[in-house]
Steps between C-alpha positions, in 0.01 A plus 500: 500500500388764247144380442391848384783537247395573138506166307534441127186388315671201338810286490673317212452126529632245245356171620268343752552127573247301685564182697862583579657261752868609504467860605403482862286268712185329373327565169563851378431751230818674377478864374795609292586879499712649230806699580831391665817690602717192436618360168594147603696316233275190550167691534210256469248779426675744270157639399472630856799724492358817331241692692270528201313275260701348214430286196562122497520312167458123478650428156390141490141603522520772229319423171634811326149609425584871517212595725738668750658700218161640397390566861812692614413874511869594513616290200752333736453147360593330178541140381851385419540152358175390663582644839384808680757779525436784742645846507544560874533878446158522332320242720286658779400162642137598438391136473327535160721229349421254781128572464517428127710179527275200465777252575601678818859524372519859624418575861543799730696415812368716784170674547354758728291351777319662791500355853136410466563307184779297660305435817194389299724252311673352809196498728355219283775277633442580865342160575830337380697732730284433802509124457879480441644777701585686184451852370637752254870537415612821331801463282664656198725650402533673830163602635644771718587689181128589507486527881203739535285277285632197681391655830155558373466143380636363823252703707213372278613138542529547878144633503388177322697293761730357234855387602767689308861416405747729326777363276781762509858549392547722804605804302249768612490823698550447868227753583228258381598215736258597780209502251609168351517336842152634590347353181692186389448170676809327355813625323669267249840672491755416231876492554695485176859553615678593819781704335407856411722518189372170365144593578550821300652314211225244485193714572597860431466615861695441821377299802573740789149643526353152433677357808398802705135460394501129584626573846244776545219273387625223730507729800164664425304193373671211673651183359163325462403753231824515303614212279843527329526350149811442290478460120784257419666616186776266365838679482364814662414423868517131551858450600564439879640841565193676360265273700703551814465877449125477489498274807712765686248776413217293638680395816644848569143642460372264771297286259474132589202376301451317169656602167354426154736403218390563145715329231532684171317382188520618140125519435521881471683495168177530296386791717809697406443417134129604510577850612779541244791454742611152417858609438518614862413162637771296688460131553679404819443129451351243730603470861613137570302321773814437689560882527143548640573229750829663595343845545214351706760321722690829539191677627416202721849506655432857597178404670247591230228282361459531123226444243598468133249661262534334159 
């Protein structure tokens, strides 16, 4: 554990959600880091992908008052037919437009936060953690993309005796596994597809190192601290062969615990639109209840208990 390593002064966080109950045991506070090495076609938090702040525009809130146009120091904004048009090449994401917007139509997604600022925020919820067996879950994006800041935050939370969970896609450097296991109480580990080529097509990266990292975490931390989760994406990874492939990874790794299933929903569409990437959004459609039942039964037949997170 490199406790004396030089740590960054801040990290980039895009959201903090209190009273979260689906991201680990008990009542939790969820901290969302920006930055992710994957580009999943179904990404539920597209505003998390870039490791820097970016502008979000809620067109339905905009009153076309022009305050943002006047406030922009780079002349990157103009009004076109009653809507804000932004020149990305000129925009420095300084936040002047968001500060000037009285209707909160323009917001900055992602801000610099220190460890002390985050701990001060989450420590207010500690009575809820203590009474419910909860704690803090660090999500994203992929929090290991800011791993040195992540380590600093995890150490501070440990000092405050706060339980920690890490949501991860598993795509991170293998040399940080020891530090992660020393600091994280529970790993929520996503499996998106068992086939390397399909994983690459759907997420932009292969799954070889992801599987290796899962096995290393399992060996180092133990099954009680690693919880596999499967986002169920219609037409992408819900057919029996794909599910069987994920089951094979778990069983061949020696894992025999529970698995969480997370059916896809289309609520992210507006998020893509708000950051100007609406044309990139893909709607995979609803997963029929009978498919969820079939997948749950397939895991059960292999000896796994399942929990469906809707």
